[in-house]
C-alpha positions as CSV (number, residue, x, y, z in Angstrom):
1,X,-34.2,-15.4,-32.8
2,X,-34.6,-18.0,-30.1
3,X,-30.9,-17.7,-29.0
4,X,-31.3,-13.9,-28.6
5,X,-34.5,-14.5,-26.6
6,X,-32.8,-16.9,-24.3
7,X,-29.9,-14.6,-23.7
8,X,-32.2,-11.6,-23.0
9,X,-32.0,-10.2,-19.6
10,X,-35.2,-8.7,-18.2
11,X,-35.5,-5.0,-18.5
12,X,-38.0,-2.2,-17.9
13,X,-39.1,0.3,-20.5
14,X,-39.2,3.9,-19.6
15,X,-41.2,6.8,-21.0
16,X,-41.3,8.7,-23.2
17,X,-40.0,7.0,-26.4
18,X,-38.5,8.9,-29.3
19,X,-39.9,8.1,-32.8
20,X,-37.6,8.2,-35.7
21,X,-38.8,9.5,-39.1
22,X,-39.1,6.0,-40.3
23,X,-41.7,5.3,-37.6
24,X,-39.3,3.3,-35.4
25,X,-39.8,3.9,-31.6
26,X,-36.7,4.1,-29.3
27,X,-37.4,3.5,-25.6
28,X,-34.9,4.2,-22.8
29,X,-34.7,1.1,-20.6
30,X,-33.1,-0.3,-17.4
31,X,-31.8,-3.8,-17.3
32,X,-32.2,-6.2,-14.4
33,X,-28.6,-5.6,-13.2
34,X,-29.2,-1.8,-13.2
35,X,-27.4,-1.0,-16.4
36,X,-29.0,1.5,-18.8
37,X,-30.1,0.4,-22.3
38,X,-32.2,1.4,-25.3
39,X,-34.9,-0.7,-26.9
40,X,-35.8,-0.3,-30.6
41,X,-39.4,-1.6,-31.1
42,X,-40.1,-2.8,-34.7
43,X,-43.4,-3.9,-36.1
44,X,-43.9,-7.6,-36.5
45,X,-44.1,-7.4,-40.3
46,X,-40.4,-6.1,-40.3
47,X,-39.0,-9.3,-38.8
48,X,-36.6,-9.9,-41.7
49,X,-35.2,-6.4,-41.4
50,X,-34.8,-6.8,-37.6
51,X,-33.0,-10.1,-38.1
52,X,-30.6,-8.6,-40.6
53,X,-29.9,-5.6,-38.3
54,X,-29.3,-7.9,-35.3
55,X,-27.0,-10.1,-37.4
56,X,-24.8,-7.2,-38.5
57,X,-24.7,-5.7,-35.0
58,X,-23.5,-9.0,-33.5
59,X,-20.9,-9.7,-36.1
60,X,-19.6,-6.2,-36.6
61,X,-17.8,-4.9,-33.5
62,X,-16.4,-1.3,-33.5
63,X,-16.4,1.5,-31.0
64,X,-18.3,3.7,-33.4
65,X,-21.0,1.2,-34.2
66,X,-24.1,0.6,-32.1
67,X,-23.5,-2.1,-29.5
68,X,-25.9,-5.0,-29.6
69,X,-27.3,-6.6,-26.4
70,X,-30.2,-8.8,-27.3
71,X,-33.3,-9.2,-29.5
72,X,-36.7,-10.7,-28.6
73,X,-40.3,-10.9,-29.8
74,X,-42.8,-9.3,-27.6
75,X,-46.6,-8.7,-27.8
76,X,-46.2,-5.2,-29.0
77,X,-43.5,-6.0,-31.6
78,X,-39.9,-7.1,-32.0
79,X,-37.5,-5.6,-29.4
80,X,-33.9,-4.9,-30.3
81,X,-31.9,-4.0,-27.1
82,X,-28.7,-2.0,-27.4
83,X,-26.6,0.2,-25.3
84,X,-28.1,3.4,-24.0
85,X,-28.1,6.0,-26.7
86,X,-29.9,9.1,-27.7
87,X,-30.9,10.1,-31.3
88,X,-28.5,12.7,-32.7
89,X,-31.5,14.8,-33.6
90,X,-32.3,15.2,-29.9
91,X,-28.8,15.8,-28.6
92,X,-27.3,17.9,-31.4
93,X,-28.2,21.3,-30.0
94,X,-26.6,20.6,-26.6
95,X,-23.2,19.5,-28.1
96,X,-20.1,21.7,-28.1
97,X,-18.1,22.4,-31.3
98,X,-15.4,20.0,-30.2
99,X,-18.0,17.3,-29.6
100,X,-19.6,17.8,-33.0
101,X,-16.2,17.7,-34.6
102,X,-15.4,14.5,-32.7
103,X,-18.8,13.0,-33.6
104,X,-18.2,13.6,-37.3
105,X,-14.9,11.9,-36.9
106,X,-16.6,8.9,-35.2
107,X,-19.0,8.3,-38.0
108,X,-16.1,8.7,-40.5
109,X,-14.2,6.0,-38.7
110,X,-17.3,3.7,-38.7
111,X,-17.8,4.0,-42.4
112,X,-14.1,3.5,-43.1
113,X,-14.3,0.3,-41.0
114,X,-17.3,-1.0,-43.0
115,X,-15.8,-0.2,-46.4
116,X,-12.2,-1.3,-45.8
117,X,-12.6,-4.2,-43.3
118,X,-16.1,-5.5,-43.9
119,X,-16.4,-4.8,-47.6
120,X,-19.9,-3.5,-46.9
121,X,-21.9,-0.4,-47.6
122,X,-24.3,1.2,-45.2
123,X,-26.7,2.7,-47.8
124,X,-28.5,4.9,-45.2
125,X,-26.1,7.3,-43.7
126,X,-28.3,10.1,-42.4
127,X,-29.2,12.1,-39.3
128,X,-31.8,9.5,-38.1
129,X,-29.2,6.6,-38.2
130,X,-26.7,8.3,-35.9
131,X,-27.0,8.1,-32.1
132,X,-25.0,9.6,-29.2
133,X,-23.9,7.2,-26.4
134,X,-23.6,8.0,-22.7
135,X,-19.9,8.7,-23.0
136,X,-20.4,11.2,-25.8
137,X,-19.4,9.0,-28.8
138,X,-21.5,9.1,-31.9
139,X,-22.7,5.6,-32.9
140,X,-23.8,4.5,-36.4
141,X,-27.0,2.5,-36.4
142,X,-29.7,1.6,-38.9
143,X,-27.8,-1.6,-39.8
144,X,-30.9,-3.2,-41.5
145,X,-29.8,-1.5,-44.8
146,X,-26.2,-2.8,-44.7
147,X,-25.1,-5.1,-47.6
148,X,-22.1,-5.9,-49.8
149,X,-21.3,-3.7,-52.8
150,X,-22.5,-6.2,-55.4
151,X,-25.7,-6.8,-53.5
152,X,-26.6,-3.0,-53.6
153,X,-28.7,-3.5,-56.8
154,X,-31.6,-1.2,-57.7
155,X,-34.0,-3.8,-56.6
156,X,-32.4,-4.1,-53.2
157,X,-32.3,-0.3,-52.8
158,X,-35.9,0.0,-53.7
159,X,-36.9,-2.7,-51.1
160,X,-35.4,-0.6,-48.3
161,X,-36.8,2.7,-49.7
162,X,-39.3,2.9,-46.8
163,X,-36.5,3.1,-44.1
164,X,-34.1,5.3,-46.0
165,X,-33.9,9.0,-45.5
166,X,-34.5,10.9,-48.7
167,X,-31.5,13.2,-47.9
168,X,-29.2,10.2,-48.0
169,X,-30.2,9.1,-51.5
170,X,-27.6,10.2,-54.1
171,X,-28.8,11.8,-57.4
172,X,-27.7,9.0,-59.6
173,X,-30.4,6.8,-58.1
174,X,-33.0,9.2,-59.3
175,X,-32.2,8.7,-62.9
176,X,-33.9,5.9,-64.9
177,X,-30.5,4.5,-66.1
178,X,-29.3,3.9,-62.6
179,X,-27.4,0.6,-62.5
180,X,-25.3,-1.2,-59.9
181,X,-21.9,0.5,-59.2
182,X,-18.7,-1.5,-59.6
183,X,-17.2,-2.9,-56.5
184,X,-14.3,-0.5,-56.7
185,X,-16.7,2.4,-56.4
186,X,-19.3,0.8,-54.1
187,X,-18.4,3.3,-51.4
188,X,-19.5,6.3,-53.6
189,X,-23.1,6.0,-52.3
190,X,-22.0,6.3,-48.6
191,X,-19.6,9.1,-49.5
192,X,-22.4,11.2,-50.9
193,X,-24.7,10.4,-47.9
194,X,-21.9,11.3,-45.5
195,X,-21.3,14.6,-47.2
196,X,-25.0,15.5,-46.8
197,X,-24.9,14.6,-43.1
198,X,-21.8,16.7,-42.4
199,X,-23.2,19.7,-44.3
200,X,-26.4,19.6,-42.2
201,X,-24.4,19.3,-39.0
202,X,-21.9,22.1,-39.8
203,X,-24.7,24.6,-39.8
204,X,-24.6,24.3,-36.0
205,X,-20.9,25.2,-35.9
206,X,-21.2,28.6,-37.5
207,X,-19.5,31.4,-35.4
208,X,-18.0,28.7,-33.2
209,X,-15.2,27.3,-35.5
210,X,-12.4,29.2,-37.3
211,X,-13.9,30.6,-40.5
212,X,-10.8,29.6,-42.6
213,X,-10.9,26.1,-41.3
214,X,-14.7,25.7,-41.8
215,X,-14.5,27.2,-45.3
216,X,-11.7,24.8,-46.2
217,X,-13.7,21.8,-45.0
218,X,-16.9,22.9,-46.8
219,X,-15.0,23.3,-50.0
220,X,-13.8,19.7,-49.7
221,X,-17.3,18.5,-49.1
222,X,-18.7,20.1,-52.2
223,X,-15.9,19.3,-54.6
224,X,-15.2,15.8,-53.5
225,X,-17.8,14.2,-51.4
226,X,-20.9,15.7,-53.1
227,X,-19.6,15.3,-56.6
228,X,-22.4,14.3,-58.9
229,X,-20.2,11.8,-60.6
230,X,-19.9,8.7,-58.4
231,X,-16.5,7.7,-59.8
232,X,-15.1,11.1,-58.8
233,X,-15.9,10.6,-55.1
234,X,-12.7,9.7,-53.1
235,X,-12.5,7.1,-50.4
236,X,-13.5,8.3,-47.0
237,X,-10.1,7.3,-45.5
238,X,-8.5,10.2,-47.4
239,X,-10.5,12.6,-45.3
240,X,-9.1,11.4,-41.9
241,X,-6.0,13.6,-42.4
242,X,-7.9,16.8,-43.0
243,X,-7.0,19.9,-40.8
244,X,-10.6,20.0,-39.6
245,X,-9.9,17.0,-37.5
246,X,-6.6,18.3,-36.1
247,X,-7.4,19.8,-32.7
248,X,-6.4,19.1,-29.1
249,X,-9.4,17.1,-28.1
250,X,-9.4,14.7,-31.1
251,X,-5.6,14.2,-30.8
252,X,-5.9,13.4,-27.1
253,X,-8.8,11.0,-27.7
254,X,-7.0,9.2,-30.6
255,X,-3.8,8.9,-28.7
256,X,-5.5,7.4,-25.7
257,X,-7.4,4.9,-27.8
258,X,-4.2,3.7,-29.4
259,X,-2.1,3.9,-26.2
260,X,-0.8,0.4,-26.4
261,X,0.7,1.1,-29.8
262,X,2.7,4.0,-28.8
263,X,6.4,4.0,-27.8
264,X,7.7,5.0,-24.4
265,X,9.1,8.2,-25.8
266,X,5.8,9.1,-27.3
267,X,3.9,8.4,-24.1
268,X,6.3,10.4,-22.0
269,X,6.0,13.4,-24.3
270,X,2.2,13.1,-24.4
271,X,1.5,12.9,-20.7
272,X,4.1,15.6,-19.9
273,X,2.1,18.2,-21.7
274,X,-1.4,16.7,-21.4
275,X,-2.5,19.1,-18.7
276,X,-1.9,22.1,-20.9
277,X,-3.8,20.6,-23.8
278,X,-6.7,19.5,-21.7
279,X,-7.1,22.8,-19.7
280,X,-8.3,24.6,-22.8
281,X,-11.3,22.2,-23.2
282,X,-14.7,22.6,-21.6
283,X,-15.3,20.9,-18.3
284,X,-18.2,19.0,-19.6
285,X,-16.2,17.7,-22.5
286,X,-13.4,16.5,-20.1
287,X,-15.9,14.8,-17.8
288,X,-17.9,13.1,-20.5
289,X,-15.3,12.1,-23.0
290,X,-11.9,12.1,-21.4
291,X,-12.5,10.8,-17.9
292,X,-13.3,7.3,-19.0
293,X,-10.2,7.3,-21.2
294,X,-7.9,8.7,-18.6
295,X,-9.0,6.8,-15.5
296,X,-8.1,3.3,-16.6
297,X,-5.4,0.7,-16.0
298,X,-3.2,1.6,-18.9
299,X,-2.9,5.3,-17.9
300,X,-2.3,4.3,-14.2
301,X,0.7,2.3,-15.4
302,X,2.4,5.3,-16.9
303,X,4.8,7.0,-14.3
304,X,4.7,10.4,-16.1
305,X,0.9,10.4,-16.1
306,X,0.7,9.4,-12.4
307,X,3.1,12.2,-11.5
308,X,2.1,15.0,-13.8
309,X,-1.5,14.6,-14.7
310,X,-3.6,12.3,-12.5
311,X,-3.3,14.4,-9.4
312,X,-5.2,17.1,-11.2
313,X,-8.0,14.7,-12.2
314,X,-8.3,12.8,-9.0
315,X,-9.4,15.8,-7.0
316,X,-12.1,18.5,-7.7
317,X,-11.5,22.2,-7.9
318,X,-11.2,24.0,-4.6
319,X,-11.5,27.7,-3.8
320,X,-8.2,27.8,-2.0
321,X,-6.0,25.0,-3.0
322,X,-2.7,26.2,-1.6
323,X,0.0,23.6,-2.0
324,X,-2.3,21.2,-3.7
325,X,-2.7,20.2,-7.4
326,X,-5.5,22.3,-8.9
327,X,-8.4,20.2,-10.0
328,X,-9.9,20.2,-13.5
329,X,-13.5,19.6,-12.7
330,X,-15.9,21.3,-10.3
331,X,-17.2,19.3,-7.3
332,X,-20.7,18.7,-8.9
333,X,-19.3,17.4,-12.1
334,X,-16.6,15.5,-10.3
335,X,-19.2,13.6,-8.3
336,X,-21.4,12.8,-11.3
337,X,-18.6,11.7,-13.7
338,X,-15.5,10.8,-11.8
339,X,-16.9,9.0,-8.7
340,X,-18.7,6.3,-10.7
341,X,-15.4,5.5,-12.5
342,X,-13.5,5.4,-9.2
343,X,-16.0,2.9,-7.7
344,X,-15.3,0.6,-10.6
345,X,-11.5,1.0,-10.3
346,X,-11.6,0.0,-6.6
347,X,-12.8,-3.4,-7.8
348,X,-9.7,-3.8,-10.0
349,X,-7.1,-5.8,-8.1
350,X,-4.0,-4.5,-9.8
351,X,-1.2,-3.3,-7.6
352,X,-0.3,-0.1,-9.6
353,X,-4.0,0.8,-9.8
354,X,-4.5,0.4,-6.1
355,X,-1.4,2.4,-5.2
356,X,-2.6,5.4,-7.3
357,X,-6.1,5.3,-5.8
358,X,-4.9,5.1,-2.2
359,X,-2.2,7.7,-2.6
360,X,-4.7,10.4,-3.7
361,X,-7.6,9.1,-1.5
362,X,-7.7,12.2,0.7
363,X,-8.4,14.4,-2.3
364,X,-11.6,12.6,-3.4
365,X,-12.9,10.4,-0.6
366,X,-15.2,13.0,0.9
367,X,-17.2,13.0,-2.3
368,X,-18.4,9.4,-1.8
369,X,-21.6,8.8,0.0
370,X,-21.5,7.1,3.4
371,X,-23.1,4.1,1.9
372,X,-20.5,3.8,-0.8
373,X,-17.7,4.2,1.7
374,X,-19.1,1.4,3.9
375,X,-20.1,-1.1,1.3
376,X,-17.5,-0.6,-1.5
377,X,-14.5,1.5,-0.5
378,X,-13.8,0.3,3.1
379,X,-14.0,-3.5,2.2
380,X,-11.7,-2.9,-0.8
381,X,-9.2,-0.9,1.3
382,X,-9.1,-3.5,4.0
383,X,-7.9,-6.1,1.5
384,X,-4.6,-4.3,1.3
385,X,-3.7,-5.2,4.9
386,X,-3.4,-8.8,3.9
387,X,-1.3,-8.1,0.8
388,X,2.3,-9.2,0.7
389,X,3.5,-5.9,-0.8
390,X,4.9,-3.5,1.9
391,X,4.0,-0.5,-0.3
392,X,0.3,-1.6,-0.4
393,X,0.2,-2.2,3.3
394,X,1.7,1.2,4.1
395,X,-0.6,3.2,1.8
396,X,-3.5,1.2,3.1
397,X,-2.8,2.2,6.7
398,X,-2.7,5.8,5.7
399,X,-6.0,5.5,3.8
400,X,-7.7,3.9,6.9
401,X,-6.7,6.9,8.9
402,X,-8.6,9.1,6.4
403,X,-11.6,6.8,6.6
404,X,-11.7,7.0,10.4
405,X,-12.4,10.7,10.2
406,X,-15.4,10.1,7.9
407,X,-16.8,6.8,9.1
408,X,-15.6,6.8,12.7
409,X,-13.4,4.3,14.5
410,X,-16.4,2.1,15.3
411,X,-16.9,1.3,11.6
412,X,-13.2,1.2,10.5
413,X,-11.6,-0.5,13.5
414,X,-14.6,-2.2,15.2
415,X,-14.6,-4.1,18.5
416,X,-14.7,-2.7,22.0
417,X,-12.4,0.2,22.8
418,X,-11.3,1.6,26.1
419,X,-9.7,4.9,27.2
420,X,-6.0,4.1,27.4
421,X,-4.3,7.5,26.8
422,X,-5.3,10.3,29.2
423,X,-5.7,13.9,28.0
424,X,-3.0,15.5,30.1
425,X,-0.1,17.8,29.4
426,X,3.0,18.5,31.4
427,X,2.9,21.7,33.5
428,X,5.9,24.0,33.1
429,X,4.9,26.5,35.7
430,X,7.5,26.9,38.5
431,X,6.6,26.3,42.1
432,X,6.8,29.3,44.5
433,X,9.9,27.9,46.2
434,X,12.0,27.6,43.0
435,X,14.7,30.1,42.2
436,X,14.9,31.9,38.9
437,X,17.9,29.9,37.9
438,X,16.3,26.4,38.1
439,X,14.5,23.8,40.1
440,X,15.7,22.2,43.3
441,X,16.1,18.5,43.8
442,X,12.6,17.1,44.7
443,X,14.0,15.0,47.5
444,X,17.1,14.4,49.6
445,X,20.0,13.2,47.6
446,X,22.9,11.4,49.3
447,X,26.4,12.0,48.2
448,X,29.5,10.4,49.5
449,X,31.9,12.9,51.0
450,X,35.6,12.0,51.5
451,X,34.7,8.3,51.5
452,X,32.1,8.7,54.4
453,X,28.7,7.3,53.5
454,X,25.4,8.1,55.0
455,X,25.5,11.8,54.1
456,X,22.2,13.5,54.3
457,X,21.7,16.1,51.5
458,X,18.5,17.9,52.3
459,X,17.7,21.1,50.4
460,X,17.3,24.1,52.6
461,X,19.1,22.8,55.7
462,X,22.0,25.2,55.4
463,X,19.7,28.1,54.8
464,X,17.7,27.2,58.0
465,X,20.8,27.4,60.2
466,X,20.9,30.5,62.4
467,X,23.3,33.2,61.3
468,X,25.3,33.1,64.6
469,X,25.9,29.3,64.3
470,X,27.3,29.8,60.8
471,X,29.6,32.5,62.1
472,X,30.9,30.2,64.9
473,X,32.0,27.5,62.4
474,X,35.2,29.3,61.9
475,X,37.9,30.1,64.5
476,X,38.6,33.5,65.7
477,X,40.0,35.2,62.6
478,X,41.8,37.9,64.6
479,X,44.3,35.3,65.8
480,X,47.0,33.9,63.5
481,X,46.6,30.3,62.4
482,X,49.0,28.1,60.6
483,X,47.2,25.8,58.3
484,X,50.3,24.5,56.6
485,X,52.9,24.3,59.4
486,X,51.1,24.4,62.8
487,X,51.2,20.6,63.1
488,X,54.9,20.4,63.1
489,X,57.1,17.9,61.4
490,X,55.5,14.7,60.4
491,X,51.9,16.1,60.5
492,X,49.8,17.0,57.5
493,X,48.0,20.3,57.0
494,X,44.6,20.3,58.5
495,X,43.1,23.0,56.3
496,X,44.6,21.8,53.1
497,X,43.9,18.0,53.4
498,X,41.7,17.2,56.4
499,X,39.4,20.2,56.1
500,X,36.5,19.5,53.7
501,X,35.4,21.9,51.0
502,X,32.9,24.6,51.9
503,X,34.7,26.4,54.7
504,X,33.3,24.4,57.6
505,X,35.5,23.7,60.7
506,X,36.8,20.3,61.5
507,X,37.6,19.8,65.2
508,X,39.2,16.7,66.5
509,X,38.0,15.9,69.9
510,X,39.9,13.5,72.2
511,X,38.1,10.3,72.8
512,X,35.9,10.5,69.6
513,X,35.9,7.4,67.5
514,X,34.5,9.0,64.3
515,X,33.1,12.1,62.9
516,X,29.4,12.4,62.2
517,X,28.9,14.8,59.4
518,X,25.7,16.3,58.0
519,X,25.9,18.0,54.6
520,X,23.2,20.1,53.5
521,X,22.7,20.9,49.8
522,X,22.2,24.6,49.0
523,X,19.9,25.7,46.2
524,X,21.6,25.3,42.9
525,X,20.4,24.8,39.3
526,X,19.8,21.4,38.1
527,X,22.6,21.8,35.5
528,X,25.0,22.4,38.4
529,X,24.3,19.2,40.4
530,X,26.9,18.7,43.1
531,X,29.3,15.8,42.4
532,X,30.6,13.4,45.1
533,X,34.0,14.2,46.4
534,X,36.8,11.7,46.1
535,X,37.8,10.0,49.4
536,X,40.8,11.6,51.2
537,X,43.8,9.5,52.2
538,X,44.3,8.9,56.0
539,X,45.9,12.0,57.6
540,X,48.5,12.3,60.3
541,X,47.5,14.9,62.9
542,X,49.2,16.3,65.9
543,X,48.3,18.5,68.8
544,X,48.0,22.2,68.1
545,X,48.0,24.4,71.2
546,X,45.9,27.5,71.2
547,X,46.0,27.9,67.5
548,X,49.8,28.8,67.7
549,X,52.5,27.2,65.7
550,X,56.2,27.5,65.2
551,X,57.6,31.0,64.7
552,X,57.7,30.5,60.9
553,X,53.9,29.8,60.7
554,X,51.9,32.2,58.5
555,X,48.4,33.3,59.5
556,X,45.6,31.8,57.4
557,X,43.5,34.3,55.4
558,X,39.9,34.6,56.7
559,X,37.4,33.8,53.9
560,X,34.2,35.9,53.6
561,X,31.2,34.9,55.6
562,X,28.4,35.9,53.3
563,X,26.7,33.0,51.4
564,X,27.0,34.9,48.1
565,X,30.7,35.3,48.5
566,X,31.5,31.7,49.3
567,X,33.6,30.0,46.8
568,X,34.0,26.4,45.7
569,X,32.7,24.7,48.8
570,X,29.4,26.5,49.2
571,X,27.4,23.3,48.4
572,X,28.1,21.8,51.9
573,X,28.0,22.9,55.5
574,X,29.7,20.5,57.8
575,X,28.9,20.0,61.5
576,X,31.0,17.9,64.0
577,X,29.3,16.2,66.8
578,X,31.4,15.0,69.8
579,X,30.7,11.8,71.6
580,X,30.4,12.1,75.4
581,X,33.5,11.6,77.5
582,X,34.3,8.2,78.9
583,X,33.3,7.4,82.4
584,X,36.0,8.9,84.8
585,X,36.2,5.6,86.6
586,X,37.5,3.9,83.5
587,X,39.9,6.8,82.7
588,X,43.2,5.6,84.3
589,X,44.8,9.0,83.9
590,X,41.9,11.0,85.3
591,X,43.9,11.8,88.5
592,X,47.1,12.4,86.8
593,X,47.0,15.9,85.4
594,X,50.5,16.8,84.2
595,X,51.9,20.2,84.7
596,X,52.9,21.5,81.4
597,X,55.4,24.3,81.4
598,X,55.9,26.2,78.2
599,X,59.3,27.0,77.0
600,X,60.6,30.5,77.1
601,X,60.6,30.6,73.3
602,X,57.0,31.8,73.1
603,X,54.2,33.0,75.4
604,X,51.0,31.1,76.0
605,X,48.2,33.4,76.8
606,X,45.6,32.0,79.3
607,X,42.6,33.6,77.6
608,X,43.4,32.1,74.2
609,X,41.1,29.4,72.8
610,X,42.6,26.0,72.5
611,X,42.2,23.5,69.7
612,X,42.7,19.8,70.3
613,X,43.8,17.5,67.5
614,X,44.3,13.8,67.7
615,X,48.0,12.9,68.1
616,X,49.7,10.6,65.7
617,X,49.6,6.9,66.1
618,X,53.3,6.8,66.2
619,X,53.5,9.0,69.3
620,X,50.8,7.4,71.6
621,X,49.2,4.0,72.2
622,X,45.8,3.5,70.5
623,X,44.5,2.4,73.9
624,X,45.3,5.7,75.5
625,X,42.3,7.9,75.8
626,X,42.7,11.6,75.4
627,X,41.2,14.3,77.6
628,X,40.6,18.0,77.1
629,X,42.9,18.5,80.1
630,X,45.8,18.3,77.8
631,X,45.2,22.0,77.1
632,X,47.8,24.4,78.1
633,X,47.6,25.7,81.7
634,X,47.3,29.3,82.6
635,X,50.8,30.2,83.8
636,X,53.4,32.9,83.3
637,X,56.1,32.7,80.8
638,X,58.8,32.1,83.4
639,X,57.1,29.1,84.9
640,X,57.2,27.0,81.8
641,X,59.8,24.5,83.0
642,X,58.1,21.1,82.2
643,X,58.1,18.0,84.4
644,X,60.9,17.1,86.6
645,X,62.8,13.9,86.3
646,X,61.6,12.6,89.6
647,X,57.9,13.4,89.2
648,X,56.8,10.8,86.7
649,X,58.6,8.6,84.3
650,X,56.3,7.6,81.5
651,X,58.6,5.1,79.9
652,X,59.5,3.1,83.1
653,X,55.9,2.5,84.1
654,X,54.5,-0.7,82.8
655,X,51.2,-2.3,83.5
């Protein structure tokens, strides 16, 4: 017992203990690492029995047998430390029918294991040797009475009479001619004891189980298990296939326990309909018995389980869960049963486990305490940022966003933070000066017009012009004009080619080197932004007198003056500025005013307005300045004779 003593971890006994009918006291205890345990305190004179029980518990490992932790000798007796359990006598009344049925099945499996695998008999199957663990499983204890079938002699059985329950003693042991049973029927004693245990437990299930099913099982108990003839009692393994053990809960539990032995088709079919089978069970049963079996690495590795079932288990029930998977457990039960399992799963560094946990983190994260989030969840989640898997990093970043809302950025991100993004929004309200069609340009935009750069495009300029100045931009529309033919042969049309779009007047002034043009942009929607005009080719112009042309000239139609009636050229208004005349002293022809006599073919009226256009370069010298005195003189029609031959000969003069 020295090895058990050296392996013992310190623990603390809790009150009150539970005393079994044999006088054995069972204390709840807490180990040094915080795990829960139970301590069986034997009297010192029972040291041999304790050693035998400890030996069997250490060598016989089965889920339905009591799990051994340590054994030591203390001042008040011998302490046998096991997993945390409760005596069945204490827990029986609080168990549901499904749990009772499952518990009976657990004890049946434990006895089958002892008989078939260990070639042992228990010899004390009774209510006081059965315990209920924290996960709801029934555990078979009382291992101090275990022996092989040949060792179960009348002498041995009488030696353990003090610890045996009278209800577990079969009738043949009461007769004086009782002898040792042959090895082939060594199980008969445990079969009878098991029948007595089940019969006492079934009394709790009245009015809770189907009458036909319960009646059938009770009939099997009396005719087979409780048969007074030991050789007529069947092996317990034949009872495993009874209809009493065929229910949704037991089938789910048995399938999950043997998950590694199932084929892919069986697992797909099982998890596909698992939600329907589990929904009919009680919430407490799901939480205590199924949660540990379903939240593990094996189930997380099944794609059908991850898609069809786990979303319902990884989130609690909600009053209004629109668009979300409905939970199986209420929030209180979820926190007490599921959260502890999830804390353990976060310490598992398996990729498929972490992907499932982080993918559904938003559904359950708020049920952790703040201390659990800071000390367990956050450090484990941050590990995913350094993983080489892109899927792990992506789902980790989404999980950190969820943690920020619970812990705050100071905890999740850390470090000093500054305000970088301002809380502003664009204003879509229109300014008072905007039209209903759209906004104006915010500033002057320059457009090239006919190849002339330096154009000023200022919104509102054209609107600021006085109405009378706009009306004077056009010539007198009552007089006929010839836009296409007034220039005569060799000259291009002024209105068709030299006149810019928009209806503004272009006036050629003698002596002017260039035209200074100011174009103002009218209000227009942004979608109708004015485009730059292509440059015009150089034009040939000639002198037009008084707006009159040859007899075949046609009058030009006067466009409407209103701004709303303007056509294609309403984006621009063009003004022409004249440079001042040259100094008269430098004008060599200032004193030479020719006398122009019109021909008799047409009449030149003196009150008509004249229009001067620069002559062609082929007709005059580029050094010759022009003067407005080239306008027609006021004379009668009969005086239009022209210059005489002796007055002035232009071609013979040379300088």
